[in-house]
N, CA, C, O and the ligand as a Tripos MOL2 file, in Angstrom:
@<TRIPOS>MOLECULE
protein
  233   231    59     0     0
PROTEIN
NO_CHARGES

@<TRIPOS>ATOM
      1 N          49.7870  -25.7820   -1.5470 N.3       1 MET1
      2 CA         48.7270  -24.9150   -2.0680 C.3       1 MET1
      3 C          47.5620  -25.7880   -2.5790 C.2       1 MET1
      4 O          47.7800  -26.7150   -3.3580 O.2       1 MET1
      5 N          46.3610  -25.4980   -2.1490 N.am      2 PRO2
      6 CA         45.2320  -26.3470   -2.5620 C.3       2 PRO2
      7 C          44.7670  -26.0590   -3.9800 C.2       2 PRO2
      8 O          44.9200  -24.9620   -4.5160 O.2       2 PRO2
      9 N          44.1970  -27.0950   -4.5490 N.am      3 LEU3
     10 CA         43.6640  -26.9800   -5.8940 C.3       3 LEU3
     11 C          42.1470  -26.8590   -5.7990 C.2       3 LEU3
     12 O          41.4850  -27.7470   -5.2620 O.2       3 LEU3
     13 N          41.6030  -25.7820   -6.3070 N.am      4 TYR4
     14 CA         40.1740  -25.5460   -6.2280 C.3       4 TYR4
     15 C          39.5170  -25.8080   -7.5710 C.2       4 TYR4
     16 O          40.1020  -25.5950   -8.6330 O.2       4 TYR4
     17 N          38.2810  -26.2790   -7.4840 N.am      5 GLU5
     18 CA         37.5710  -26.5910   -8.7080 C.3       5 GLU5
     19 C          36.4340  -25.5900   -8.8760 C.2       5 GLU5
     20 O          35.7150  -25.2720   -7.9280 O.2       5 GLU5
     21 N          36.2930  -25.1100  -10.0870 N.am      6 TYR6
     22 CA         35.2690  -24.1240  -10.3860 C.3       6 TYR6
     23 C          34.3850  -24.6160  -11.5190 C.2       6 TYR6
     24 O          34.7890  -25.4200  -12.3600 O.2       6 TYR6
     25 N          33.1870  -24.1100  -11.5060 N.am      7 LYS7
     26 CA         32.2670  -24.4320  -12.5850 C.3       7 LYS7
     27 C          31.7770  -23.1350  -13.1990 C.2       7 LYS7
     28 O          31.4270  -22.1860  -12.4970 O.2       7 LYS7
     29 N          31.7580  -23.1150  -14.5060 N.am      8 CYS8
     30 CA         31.2820  -21.9380  -15.2080 C.3       8 CYS8
     31 C          29.7790  -22.0610  -15.4180 C.2       8 CYS8
     32 O          29.2960  -23.0860  -15.9010 O.2       8 CYS8
     33 N          29.0560  -21.0390  -15.0630 N.am      9 ASN9
     34 CA         27.6120  -21.0620  -15.2400 C.3       9 ASN9
     35 C          27.1900  -20.6840  -16.6570 C.2       9 ASN9
     36 O          26.0160  -20.7970  -17.0090 O.2       9 ASN9
     37 N          28.1210  -20.2480  -17.4470 N.am     10 SER10
     38 CA         27.7830  -19.8620  -18.8130 C.3      10 SER10
     39 C          27.9490  -21.0390  -19.7770 C.2      10 SER10
     40 O          27.0620  -21.3230  -20.5810 O.2      10 SER10
     41 N          29.0910  -21.7160  -19.6880 N.am     11 CYS11
     42 CA         29.3450  -22.8230  -20.6140 C.3      11 CYS11
     43 C          29.3650  -24.1690  -19.8930 C.2      11 CYS11
     44 O          29.5150  -25.2150  -20.5240 O.2      11 CYS11
     45 N          29.2120  -24.1370  -18.5740 N.am     12 LEU12
     46 CA         29.1090  -25.3370  -17.7460 C.3      12 LEU12
     47 C          30.3740  -26.1940  -17.7490 C.2      12 LEU12
     48 O          30.3360  -27.3720  -17.3930 O.2      12 LEU12
     49 N          31.4550  -25.6120  -18.1410 N.am     13 ASN13
     50 CA         32.7090  -26.3420  -18.0600 C.3      13 ASN13
     51 C          33.2710  -26.2950  -16.6530 C.2      13 ASN13
     52 O          33.0140  -25.3690  -15.8830 O.2      13 ASN13
     53 N          34.0400  -27.3180  -16.3450 N.am     14 LEU14
     54 CA         34.7390  -27.3460  -15.0680 C.3      14 LEU14
     55 C          36.2060  -27.0340  -15.3060 C.2      14 LEU14
     56 O          36.7940  -27.4240  -16.3150 O.2      14 LEU14
     57 N          36.7710  -26.3270  -14.3570 N.am     15 PHE15
     58 CA         38.2020  -26.0850  -14.4430 C.3      15 PHE15
     59 C          38.7720  -25.9640  -13.0470 C.2      15 PHE15
     60 O          38.0590  -25.6760  -12.0850 O.2      15 PHE15
     61 N          40.0640  -26.1890  -12.9550 N.am     16 GLN16
     62 CA         40.7170  -26.1830  -11.6670 C.3      16 GLN16
     63 C          41.7550  -25.0870  -11.6040 C.2      16 GLN16
     64 O          42.4280  -24.7700  -12.5850 O.2      16 GLN16
     65 N          41.8610  -24.5210  -10.4230 N.am     17 VAL17
     66 CA         42.7930  -23.4270  -10.2210 C.3      17 VAL17
     67 C          43.6000  -23.7070   -8.9720 C.2      17 VAL17
     68 O          43.0590  -24.0310   -7.9150 O.2      17 VAL17
     69 N          44.8900  -23.5760   -9.1150 N.am     18 LEU18
     70 CA         45.7700  -23.7410   -7.9730 C.3      18 LEU18
     71 C          46.0060  -22.3670   -7.3730 C.2      18 LEU18
     72 O          46.6300  -21.5050   -7.9910 O.2      18 LEU18
     73 N          45.5030  -22.1740   -6.1680 N.am     19 LYS19
     74 CA         45.6200  -20.8530   -5.5680 C.3      19 LYS19
     75 C          45.6750  -20.9740   -4.0620 C.2      19 LYS19
     76 O          45.3890  -22.0320   -3.5020 O.2      19 LYS19
     77 N          46.0400  -19.9010   -3.4180 N.am     20 SER20
     78 CA         46.1600  -19.9440   -1.9700 C.3      20 SER20
     79 C          44.7860  -19.8810   -1.3210 C.2      20 SER20
     80 O          43.8050  -19.4650   -1.9360 O.2      20 SER20
     81 N          44.7420  -20.3030   -0.0720 N.am     21 VAL21
     82 CA         43.4870  -20.3410    0.6630 C.3      21 VAL21
     83 C          42.8610  -18.9560    0.7390 C.2      21 VAL21
     84 O          41.6390  -18.8200    0.6840 O.2      21 VAL21
     85 N          43.6870  -17.9390    0.8630 N.am     22 ASN22
     86 CA         43.1700  -16.5860    0.9890 C.3      22 ASN22
     87 C          42.4650  -16.1050   -0.2750 C.2      22 ASN22
     88 O          41.6780  -15.1590   -0.2360 O.2      22 ASN22
     89 N          42.7530  -16.7570   -1.3860 N.am     23 GLU23
     90 CA         42.1910  -16.3130   -2.6560 C.3      23 GLU23
     91 C          41.0720  -17.2160   -3.1430 C.2      23 GLU23
     92 O          40.5790  -17.0530   -4.2600 O.2      23 GLU23
     93 N          40.6720  -18.1590   -2.3180 N.am     24 ARG24
     94 CA         39.7230  -19.1620   -2.7930 C.3      24 ARG24
     95 C          38.3490  -18.5720   -3.0910 C.2      24 ARG24
     96 O          37.6130  -19.1040   -3.9220 O.2      24 ARG24
     97 N          37.9980  -17.4710   -2.4150 N.am     25 ASP25
     98 CA         36.6770  -16.8910   -2.6220 C.3      25 ASP25
     99 C          36.6590  -15.8320   -3.7180 C.2      25 ASP25
    100 O          35.6110  -15.2670   -4.0310 O.2      25 ASP25
    101 N          37.8120  -15.5720   -4.2890 N.am     26 ILE26
    102 CA         37.8690  -14.6400   -5.4100 C.3      26 ILE26
    103 C          37.4090  -15.3760   -6.6640 C.2      26 ILE26
    104 O          37.9380  -16.4340   -7.0060 O.2      26 ILE26
    105 N          36.4300  -14.8110   -7.3330 N.am     27 SER27
    106 CA         35.8690  -15.4920   -8.4920 C.3      27 SER27
    107 C          36.8980  -15.5860   -9.6050 C.2      27 SER27
    108 O          37.6680  -14.6580   -9.8540 O.2      27 SER27
    109 N          36.8880  -16.7190  -10.2570 N.am     28 GLU28
    110 CA         37.8130  -16.9520  -11.3560 C.3      28 GLU28
    111 C          37.1210  -16.7160  -12.6910 C.2      28 GLU28
    112 O          35.9210  -16.9460  -12.8360 O.2      28 GLU28
    113 N          37.8730  -16.2690  -13.6280 N.am     29 LYS29
    114 CA         37.3200  -16.1140  -14.9600 C.3      29 LYS29
    115 C          37.4130  -17.4500  -15.6920 C.2      29 LYS29
    116 O          38.4310  -18.1410  -15.6330 O.2      29 LYS29
    117 N          36.3400  -17.7940  -16.3740 N.am     30 CYS30
    118 CA         36.3040  -19.0510  -17.1030 C.3      30 CYS30
    119 C          37.3380  -19.0440  -18.2240 C.2      30 CYS30
    120 O          37.3620  -18.1200  -19.0370 O.2      30 CYS30
    121 N          38.2000  -20.0740  -18.2770 N.am     31 PRO31
    122 CA         39.2300  -20.1200  -19.3290 C.3      31 PRO31
    123 C          38.6630  -20.5110  -20.6910 C.2      31 PRO31
    124 O          39.3510  -20.4130  -21.7080 O.2      31 PRO31
    125 N          37.4100  -20.9530  -20.7050 N.am     32 PHE32
    126 CA         36.8110  -21.4150  -21.9600 C.3      32 PHE32
    127 C          36.0320  -20.3140  -22.6730 C.2      32 PHE32
    128 O          36.1140  -20.1580  -23.8920 O.2      32 PHE32
    129 N          35.2680  -19.5500  -21.8750 N.am     33 CYS33
    130 CA         34.4190  -18.5460  -22.5130 C.3      33 CYS33
    131 C          34.6180  -17.1520  -21.9200 C.2      33 CYS33
    132 O          33.8960  -16.2190  -22.2740 O.2      33 CYS33
    133 N          35.5890  -17.0080  -21.0250 N.am     34 ASP34
    134 CA         35.9130  -15.7200  -20.4130 C.3      34 ASP34
    135 C          34.7880  -15.1380  -19.5670 C.2      34 ASP34
    136 O          34.7900  -13.9490  -19.2500 O.2      34 ASP34
    137 N          33.8390  -15.9750  -19.2090 N.am     35 SER35
    138 CA         32.7610  -15.4890  -18.3650 C.3      35 SER35
    139 C          33.2260  -15.3770  -16.9130 C.2      35 SER35
    140 O          34.0750  -16.1450  -16.4590 O.2      35 SER35
    141 N          32.6640  -14.4250  -16.2050 N.am     36 GLN36
    142 CA         32.9870  -14.2890  -14.7920 C.3      36 GLN36
    143 C          31.9710  -15.0040  -13.9150 C.2      36 GLN36
    144 O          32.0720  -14.9910  -12.6880 O.2      36 GLN36
    145 N          30.9950  -15.6260  -14.5580 N.am     37 LYS37
    146 CA         29.9550  -16.3200  -13.7910 C.3      37 LYS37
    147 C          30.4290  -17.7200  -13.4170 C.2      37 LYS37
    148 O          29.9320  -18.7190  -13.9360 O.2      37 LYS37
    149 N          31.3740  -17.7710  -12.5310 N.am     38 THR38
    150 CA         31.8840  -19.0560  -12.1030 C.3      38 THR38
    151 C          31.6420  -19.2420  -10.6200 C.2      38 THR38
    152 O          31.6180  -18.2830   -9.8480 O.2      38 THR38
    153 N          31.4650  -20.4780  -10.2450 N.am     39 ILE39
    154 CA         31.2820  -20.7770   -8.8280 C.3      39 ILE39
    155 C          32.2890  -21.8280   -8.4050 C.2      39 ILE39
    156 O          32.6680  -22.7030   -9.1830 O.2      39 ILE39
    157 N          32.7050  -21.7240   -7.1770 N.am     40 ARG40
    158 CA         33.6300  -22.7180   -6.6470 C.3      40 ARG40
    159 C          32.8080  -23.9080   -6.1930 C.2      40 ARG40
    160 O          31.8290  -23.7450   -5.4650 O.2      40 ARG40
    161 N          33.1830  -25.0660   -6.6000 N.am     41 ILE41
    162 CA         32.4380  -26.2380   -6.1970 C.3      41 ILE41
    163 C          33.2510  -27.0570   -5.2030 C.2      41 ILE41
    164 O          34.4820  -27.0670   -5.2170 O.2      41 ILE41
    165 N          32.5170  -27.7310   -4.3550 N.am     42 ILE42
    166 CA         33.1790  -28.5360   -3.3280 C.3      42 ILE42
    167 C          33.6300  -29.8510   -3.9370 C.2      42 ILE42
    168 O          32.8140  -30.6030   -4.4700 O.2      42 ILE42
    169 N          34.8650  -30.1210   -3.8660 N.am     43 SER43
    170 CA         35.3890  -31.3730   -4.3800 C.3      43 SER43
    171 C          36.5390  -31.7980   -3.5010 C.2      43 SER43
    172 O          36.8700  -31.1470   -2.5100 O.2      43 SER43
    173 N          37.1290  -32.8840   -3.8830 N.am     44 GLN44
    174 CA         38.2850  -33.3260   -3.1290 C.3      44 GLN44
    175 C          39.4280  -32.3390   -3.3510 C.2      44 GLN44
    176 O          39.9390  -32.1750   -4.4590 O.2      44 GLN44
    177 N          39.7960  -31.7060   -2.2770 N.am     45 ILE45
    178 CA         40.8520  -30.7140   -2.3750 C.3      45 ILE45
    179 C          42.1910  -31.3750   -2.0930 C.2      45 ILE45
    180 O          42.3980  -31.9980   -1.0510 O.2      45 ILE45
    181 N          43.0570  -31.2260   -3.0180 N.am     46 ARG46
    182 CA         44.3740  -31.8200   -2.8880 C.3      46 ARG46
    183 C          45.3750  -30.7780   -2.4390 C.2      46 ARG46
    184 O          45.4420  -29.6740   -2.9800 O.2      46 ARG46
    185 N          46.1340  -31.1430   -1.4620 N.am     47 TYR47
    186 CA         47.1640  -30.2360   -1.0150 C.3      47 TYR47
    187 C          48.5150  -30.6820   -1.5520 C.2      47 TYR47
    188 O          48.9150  -31.8350   -1.3970 O.2      47 TYR47
    189 N          49.1910  -29.7680   -2.1700 N.am     48 PHE48
    190 CA         50.4970  -30.0890   -2.6840 C.3      48 PHE48
    191 C          51.5370  -29.7100   -1.6360 C.2      48 PHE48
    192 O          51.6900  -28.5450   -1.2710 O.2      48 PHE48
    193 N          52.2320  -30.7120   -1.1740 N.am     49 PRO49
    194 CA         53.2210  -30.4120   -0.1380 C.3      49 PRO49
    195 C          54.3490  -29.5590   -0.6930 C.2      49 PRO49
    196 O          54.9870  -29.9230   -1.6800 O.2      49 PRO49
    197 N          54.5890  -28.4310   -0.0590 N.am     50 CYS50
    198 CA         55.6720  -27.5840   -0.5240 C.3      50 CYS50
    199 C          56.8060  -27.5490    0.4880 C.2      50 CYS50
    200 O          57.9750  -27.4350    0.1200 O.2      50 CYS50
    201 N          56.4590  -27.6450    1.7470 N.am     51 ASN51
    202 CA         57.5110  -27.7560    2.7520 C.3      51 ASN51
    203 C          56.9260  -28.4370    3.9800 C.2      51 ASN51
    204 O          55.7280  -28.7170    4.0330 O.2      51 ASN51
    205 N          57.7420  -28.6900    4.9290 N.am     52 THR52
    206 CA         57.2820  -29.4260    6.1000 C.3      52 THR52
    207 C          57.3290  -28.5540    7.3430 C.2      52 THR52
    208 O          57.5350  -29.0490    8.4520 O.2      52 THR52
    209 N          57.1390  -27.2620    7.1550 N.am     53 SER53
    210 CA         57.1520  -26.3780    8.3060 C.3      53 SER53
    211 C          55.9470  -26.6800    9.2120 C.2      53 SER53
    212 O          54.9320  -27.2060    8.7560 O.2      53 SER53
    213 N          56.0690  -26.3570   10.4330 N.am     54 THR54
    214 CA         55.0280  -26.6690   11.3880 C.3      54 THR54
    215 C          53.7990  -25.8080   11.1490 C.2      54 THR54
    216 O          53.8900  -24.6290   10.8080 O.2      54 THR54
    217 N          52.6700  -26.4250   11.3370 N.am     55 TYR55
    218 CA         51.4050  -25.7280   11.1480 C.3      55 TYR55
    219 C          51.1850  -24.7650   12.3100 C.2      55 TYR55
    220 O          51.3080  -25.1400   13.4750 O.2      55 TYR55
    221 N          50.8590  -23.5200   11.9750 N.am     56 SER56
    222 CA         50.7760  -22.5000   13.0280 C.3      56 SER56
    223 C          49.3390  -22.0290   13.2210 C.2      56 SER56
    224 O          49.0830  -20.8340   13.3710 O.2      56 SER56
    225 N          48.4230  -22.9570   13.2180 N.am     57 GLY57
    226 CA         47.0410  -22.5870   13.4950 C.3      57 GLY57
    227 C          46.4030  -21.7710   12.3990 C.2      57 GLY57
    228 O          46.9760  -21.5810   11.3260 O.2      57 GLY57
    229 N          45.2360  -21.3020   12.6750 N.am     58 GLY58
    230 CA         44.6090  -20.4790   11.6810 C.3      58 GLY58
    231 C          43.2530  -20.9830   11.4620 C.2      58 GLY58
    232 O          42.5150  -20.4330   10.6440 O.2      58 GLY58
    233 ZN         32.6220  -20.6700  -19.4250 Zn       59 ZN59
@<TRIPOS>BOND
     1     1     2 1
     2     2     3 1
     3     3     4 2
     4     3     5 am
     5     5     6 1
     6     6     7 1
     7     7     8 2
     8     7     9 am
     9     9    10 1
    10    10    11 1
    11    11    12 2
    12    11    13 am
    13    13    14 1
    14    14    15 1
    15    15    16 2
    16    15    17 am
    17    17    18 1
    18    18    19 1
    19    19    20 2
    20    19    21 am
    21    21    22 1
    22    22    23 1
    23    23    24 2
    24    23    25 am
    25    25    26 1
    26    26    27 1
    27    27    28 2
    28    27    29 am
    29    29    30 1
    30    30    31 1
    31    31    32 2
    32    31    33 am
    33    33    34 1
    34    34    35 1
    35    35    36 2
    36    35    37 am
    37    37    38 1
    38    38    39 1
    39    39    40 2
    40    39    41 am
    41    41    42 1
    42    42    43 1
    43    43    44 2
    44    43    45 am
    45    45    46 1
    46    46    47 1
    47    47    48 2
    48    47    49 am
    49    49    50 1
    50    50    51 1
    51    51    52 2
    52    51    53 am
    53    53    54 1
    54    54    55 1
    55    55    56 2
    56    55    57 am
    57    57    58 1
    58    58    59 1
    59    59    60 2
    60    59    61 am
    61    61    62 1
    62    62    63 1
    63    63    64 2
    64    63    65 am
    65    65    66 1
    66    66    67 1
    67    67    68 2
    68    67    69 am
    69    69    70 1
    70    70    71 1
    71    71    72 2
    72    71    73 am
    73    73    74 1
    74    74    75 1
    75    75    76 2
    76    75    77 am
    77    77    78 1
    78    78    79 1
    79    79    80 2
    80    79    81 am
    81    81    82 1
    82    82    83 1
    83    83    84 2
    84    83    85 am
    85    85    86 1
    86    86    87 1
    87    87    88 2
    88    87    89 am
    89    89    90 1
    90    90    91 1
    91    91    92 2
    92    91    93 am
    93    93    94 1
    94    94    95 1
    95    95    96 2
    96    95    97 am
    97    97    98 1
    98    98    99 1
    99    99   100 2
   100    99   101 am
   101   101   102 1
   102   102   103 1
   103   103   104 2
   104   103   105 am
   105   105   106 1
   106   106   107 1
   107   107   108 2
   108   107   109 am
   109   109   110 1
   110   110   111 1
   111   111   112 2
   112   111   113 am
   113   113   114 1
   114   114   115 1
   115   115   116 2
   116   115   117 am
   117   117   118 1
   118   118   119 1
   119   119   120 2
   120   119   121 am
   121   121   122 1
   122   122   123 1
   123   123   124 2
   124   123   125 am
   125   125   126 1
   126   126   127 1
   127   127   128 2
   128   127   129 am
   129   129   130 1
   130   130   131 1
   131   131   132 2
   132   131   133 am
   133   133   134 1
   134   134   135 1
   135   135   136 2
   136   135   137 am
   137   137   138 1
   138   138   139 1
   139   139   140 2
   140   139   141 am
   141   141   142 1
   142   142   143 1
   143   143   144 2
   144   143   145 am
   145   145   146 1
   146   146   147 1
   147   147   148 2
   148   147   149 am
   149   149   150 1
   150   150   151 1
   151   151   152 2
   152   151   153 am
   153   153   154 1
   154   154   155 1
   155   155   156 2
   156   155   157 am
   157   157   158 1
   158   158   159 1
   159   159   160 2
   160   159   161 am
   161   161   162 1
   162   162   163 1
   163   163   164 2
   164   163   165 am
   165   165   166 1
   166   166   167 1
   167   167   168 2
   168   167   169 am
   169   169   170 1
   170   170   171 1
   171   171   172 2
   172   171   173 am
   173   173   174 1
   174   174   175 1
   175   175   176 2
   176   175   177 am
   177   177   178 1
   178   178   179 1
   179   179   180 2
   180   179   181 am
   181   181   182 1
   182   182   183 1
   183   183   184 2
   184   183   185 am
   185   185   186 1
   186   186   187 1
   187   187   188 2
   188   187   189 am
   189   189   190 1
   190   190   191 1
   191   191   192 2
   192   191   193 am
   193   193   194 1
   194   194   195 1
   195   195   196 2
   196   195   197 am
   197   197   198 1
   198   198   199 1
   199   199   200 2
   200   199   201 am
   201   201   202 1
   202   202   203 1
   203   203   204 2
   204   203   205 am
   205   205   206 1
   206   206   207 1
   207   207   208 2
   208   207   209 am
   209   209   210 1
   210   210   211 1
   211   211   212 2
   212   211   213 am
   213   213   214 1
   214   214   215 1
   215   215   216 2
   216   215   217 am
   217   217   218 1
   218   218   219 1
   219   219   220 2
   220   219   221 am
   221   221   222 1
   222   222   223 1
   223   223   224 2
   224   223   225 am
   225   225   226 1
   226   226   227 1
   227   227   228 2
   228   227   229 am
   229   229   230 1
   230   230   231 1
   231   231   232 2
@<TRIPOS>SUBSTRUCTURE
     1 MET1         2 RESIDUE 1 A MET
     2 PRO2         6 RESIDUE 1 A PRO
     3 LEU3        10 RESIDUE 1 A LEU
     4 TYR4        14 RESIDUE 1 A TYR
     5 GLU5        18 RESIDUE 1 A GLU
     6 TYR6        22 RESIDUE 1 A TYR
     7 LYS7        26 RESIDUE 1 A LYS
     8 CYS8        30 RESIDUE 1 A CYS
     9 ASN9        34 RESIDUE 1 A ASN
    10 SER10       38 RESIDUE 1 A SER
    11 CYS11       42 RESIDUE 1 A CYS
    12 LEU12       46 RESIDUE 1 A LEU
    13 ASN13       50 RESIDUE 1 A ASN
    14 LEU14       54 RESIDUE 1 A LEU
    15 PHE15       58 RESIDUE 1 A PHE
    16 GLN16       62 RESIDUE 1 A GLN
    17 VAL17       66 RESIDUE 1 A VAL
    18 LEU18       70 RESIDUE 1 A LEU
    19 LYS19       74 RESIDUE 1 A LYS
    20 SER20       78 RESIDUE 1 A SER
    21 VAL21       82 RESIDUE 1 A VAL
    22 ASN22       86 RESIDUE 1 A ASN
    23 GLU23       90 RESIDUE 1 A GLU
    24 ARG24       94 RESIDUE 1 A ARG
    25 ASP25       98 RESIDUE 1 A ASP
    26 ILE26      102 RESIDUE 1 A ILE
    27 SER27      106 RESIDUE 1 A SER
    28 GLU28      110 RESIDUE 1 A GLU
    29 LYS29      114 RESIDUE 1 A LYS
    30 CYS30      118 RESIDUE 1 A CYS
    31 PRO31      122 RESIDUE 1 A PRO
    32 PHE32      126 RESIDUE 1 A PHE
    33 CYS33      130 RESIDUE 1 A CYS
    34 ASP34      134 RESIDUE 1 A ASP
    35 SER35      138 RESIDUE 1 A SER
    36 GLN36      142 RESIDUE 1 A GLN
    37 LYS37      146 RESIDUE 1 A LYS
    38 THR38      150 RESIDUE 1 A THR
    39 ILE39      154 RESIDUE 1 A ILE
    40 ARG40      158 RESIDUE 1 A ARG
    41 ILE41      162 RESIDUE 1 A ILE
    42 ILE42      166 RESIDUE 1 A ILE
    43 SER43      170 RESIDUE 1 A SER
    44 GLN44      174 RESIDUE 1 A GLN
    45 ILE45      178 RESIDUE 1 A ILE
    46 ARG46      182 RESIDUE 1 A ARG
    47 TYR47      186 RESIDUE 1 A TYR
    48 PHE48      190 RESIDUE 1 A PHE
    49 PRO49      194 RESIDUE 1 A PRO
    50 CYS50      198 RESIDUE 1 A CYS
    51 ASN51      202 RESIDUE 1 A ASN
    52 THR52      206 RESIDUE 1 A THR
    53 SER53      210 RESIDUE 1 A SER
    54 THR54      214 RESIDUE 1 A THR
    55 TYR55      218 RESIDUE 1 A TYR
    56 SER56      222 RESIDUE 1 A SER
    57 GLY57      226 RESIDUE 1 A GLY
    58 GLY58      230 RESIDUE 1 A GLY
    59 ZN59       233 GROUP 0 **** ****
């Protein structure tokens, strides 16, 4: 599961959320100020290996 990084436009804090690819475009609520004005920022995305099943396209 990839780790996504978000930035809050209200308090300018950065935070990371571990979520599935399908949920990456769902806006996250800021854990610092509860604002919904967050944007996903492009950063080094780390994949946490969970199993070694074969990749089936997509
Ligand atoms: Zn905030």
